[in-house]
C-alpha positions in Angstrom: 131.5 115.6 57.8 128.3 114.5 59.4 126.8 116.7 62.2 127.3 115.1 65.7 123.8 116.8 66.7 120.8 114.5 66.9 117.3 116.1 68.4 116.1 115.3 71.7 112.4 115.1 71.8 111.1 115.9 75.5 107.2 115.2 76.2 105.7 116.6 79.8 102.3 114.7 80.3 99.2 116.5 81.6 96.3 114.4 82.9 94.1 114.4 85.9 96.0 114.3 88.6 96.4 116.9 91.2 100.1 116.8 91.6 103.4 115.2 90.1 105.4 115.7 86.6 105.8 112.9 84.5 108.3 113.5 81.4 109.7 111.8 78.6 112.9 112.2 76.9 113.6 110.5 73.7 116.5 110.3 71.3 118.8 107.8 69.1 121.8 106.4 70.4 124.3 104.0 69.4 124.8 102.9 73.1 123.5 100.0 74.5 120.6 100.0 77.6 123.4 98.9 80.0 125.5 101.3 79.1 123.2 104.2 79.2 121.9 102.8 82.5 125.7 102.6 83.9 126.0 106.1 82.6 122.9 107.3 84.6 124.1 105.1 87.8 127.7 106.6 87.9 125.9 110.1 87.6 123.7 109.8 90.2 125.1 107.1 92.7 125.7 110.0 95.4 122.3 111.7 94.8 120.0 110.3 97.7 116.5 111.3 95.9 117.4 110.1 92.4 116.2 106.8 92.1 116.1 104.2 88.9 113.6 101.9 88.4 113.1 99.0 86.1 109.3 98.9 86.1 106.2 101.3 84.4 106.6 104.7 86.5 103.6 105.9 88.8 103.1 109.3 90.2 101.9 107.7 93.6 105.7 106.5 93.6 106.9 110.0 94.4 103.7 112.1 95.5 104.7 113.8 98.8 108.2 112.8 98.6 111.4 114.6 97.1 112.5 111.6 95.0 112.6 111.5 91.4 112.3 108.2 89.8 114.2 107.3 86.5 113.2 104.7 83.9 115.4 103.8 81.0 114.2 101.7 78.0 115.4 101.2 74.5 114.0 100.0 71.5 116.2 99.7 68.5 118.3 103.0 68.4 115.6 104.6 70.5 116.0 105.6 73.8 113.5 106.7 76.4 114.3 107.9 79.8 111.3 108.7 81.9 110.8 110.3 85.2 108.2 111.2 87.8 108.4 113.9 90.6 106.1 115.7 92.9 105.9 119.3 91.7 105.0 120.4 95.0 108.1 119.1 96.8 110.7 117.9 94.4 109.8 120.7 92.4 109.7 123.6 94.5 109.8 123.5 98.2 111.7 120.4 98.6 114.4 121.4 96.0 114.7 124.6 97.9 115.2 122.9 101.0 118.1 120.9 99.3 119.8 123.2 98.3 119.7 125.2 101.4 121.0 122.1 103.1 123.9 121.8 100.9 124.7 125.4 101.0 124.8 125.5 104.8 126.7 122.1 105.0 123.6 120.2 106.6 123.0 116.7 105.9 121.1 116.9 102.4 118.4 114.7 103.4 117.3 116.9 106.5 113.9 117.8 106.5 113.2 115.5 103.2 112.8 111.8 104.4 109.3 111.9 103.3 107.2 108.8 102.4 104.9 108.5 99.4 101.3 108.5 99.7 100.4 105.5 98.4 103.5 103.1 97.7 
């Protein structure tokens, strides 16, 4: 019987930027790009800070926000999932604030309605 485990490749990016994290994950799948997008959309449909984007991702889309923007592309059997976050907001204090809001029954977005610096 063949193994059902497949390798997942995680690639964090480093660059000449002061804030933000760009990450890519790629793996093989038999699912179509549309099927995977539908899975992600269903999973995150009620999450106010996770957004899907069809184009190229830029850190400036998320700097100074609590957003995570995700892009999904498929080439052959290789699926690429990319994401960008602001590591000082979503990666630290913003995530803590979001968690506190949920724990205390507050609006999840309280104190986190921030606009990106550039877009």
